[in-house]
N, C-alpha and C positions, 0 to 999 in steps of 0.2 A: 345382677345386670337388669333383670326384669323390673325390679323395684326402682332402679335409677331411671329407666325409661318411663315408668309410671309417674314418678315425681316430675320429670321434665315435661311430660304431657300435661299434667295438672298446672304446672307453672305457665305453660304456653296458653292453656285455656283461660287461666286467671288474667293473663295479660290482655286477652281479647275482651274479657268482661270489664276490665277497667277502662279500656279505650276501644269502643266498638269500631269495626271496619266501616269506613265511609264508602259504601258501595253505591249509594244513591241518596241525593240530598234530603228528600222528604222523609224517607224511612229513618235516616240518621238523625234528623231533627226531632222526629217523634220519639226515637229511642232516648235521646238526650233529655227530652222533656219528661218522659216517664221515669227516667232514672233520677231526675232532679226533684221529683215530687216528695218522696218520703222525708228527706232531711234538708232540702234546699229552702232558702228563704223565699218570700213572695217575689222579690225583685228578680231573683234568678229564674224562677218559674216563668215570669213574664218575659224575660230575655229569651228563654227557650221557646216560648209560645210565639214570639216574634220571628224566631228562626223558622218555625213551622210555617208561619204565614208567608215568609219570603220564599221558602222552598216550594210551597204550593203555587204561589204566583209565578215563579220561574218555570215550573212544570207546565202550567196552563197557558203561559204567554204565547207560545206558537199556535195554540188552538183558538185564541180569541180573535174575533173579527177585527179587521183593520179599520181604522178610523180616518184614513187619509192623513191630512196634516194635523188633525187634532190629536194630541197626545193625551190619553186619559190620565186623570189624577190617580194617585194611589187608591183613594176611596172608590173611584169609578171602576178601576181595574179589579179591586177586590170584590165589588158587588157583581161585576160581570162574571167573575170566576165562581162566586158562590151561588149565583142564580142559574148557572148552566147545569147541564145534566152530566154527572160524573159519579164514580164510585170508587171505593177503596177495597183492595183485596189484601188482607193481612197474610203475609207469608213468613212463617217461622221455619226453623230448621227441621221441624217434624211435620210440617204441612205437606200433605200428599198431593200429587198431581190431580187425582179425581176431586179432591176438596177444592183446589184452585179452579178447576174447570166448572164445578158446580156453582161456586161463588160468582164467577164471571158470567155464567148463564143467568143467574138471578139478577145481576146488575143489568145485563142487556135487556132482560124482560122488563125491568123497571123503567129503563130508558125508552122503550118502545111504547109504553102506556101514554095515553093522552088523557089529560084531566077532563072529566065530564061531570056535569051536575045531574040532578035527579030527572031532568027532562030529556037527557040524552045530548043536549047541546054542549058545546065546549065551555068549560067553566073558567073563571078567572083565577080560581084557587090552584096553586101549583101542586104538582105531585110530590108526595113526601119522598125524600131521599132514603137510601138504605141507611141503616142505623149508624154505621161508621162515618159516612159522609155527613150525616145530620149532626153527629157529635162534633166533628171538626168545624162545621159551619157555625155551630153554637159557640165553640171556643173562639173562633176568629171574630165573631160579632161581639162577644164579651170582651175580647182584647181591645176592641176599638172604643167600647162604651163604658167599661167598668173599671173599678180599682183593682189593685193587686190581689187581695184576698178572694175576690169574685173570680178572677182569672184562675187562681189556684183551685178553687172548688170546681170550676168547669173543666179544668185539665184532669182532675181526679175522675170526673164523670166520663171524660173521653177515654181515659185508661180503662175504666170499668167496662165501657162499651167494647173496647178492643178485646179485653179478656173474656167477656161474655160471647163475643163472636167466635173466638177460638175454641171455646168449649162446646159450642152448639154444633 
């Protein structure tokens, strides 16, 4: 009986590995992108990267400033989203509450910083984002400007950034 329960539990877990739970659009899109990297073709990776872009824009849309009657184009909406201050908190099944709180604290500290030059005056240079947001920004800018192999290379770099963030 114990063996049967064990086998059923493994089958249940494998079903979730094959089709991840769609709990939130951005994390689901990132999961599908990362899963498509090893054996998917470049067009599939691009399709998943576009899904990440759409999920990020949908998540940021309520936070963007209203433009009255002027509806921003997709490019303008994307640039407003990418130039704003935001951060990504990777949450895995094994991520602890203290780790989440520490990551949020780091992101909030980064958001409070003001860019300054060497004279102490406000600089025109933007503040660097935290590594995960910076990686996603690079992916979305590559998606707009580059070919499919470049999108794949950038998506691999994004996945590596997420894995590095989890181990640190």
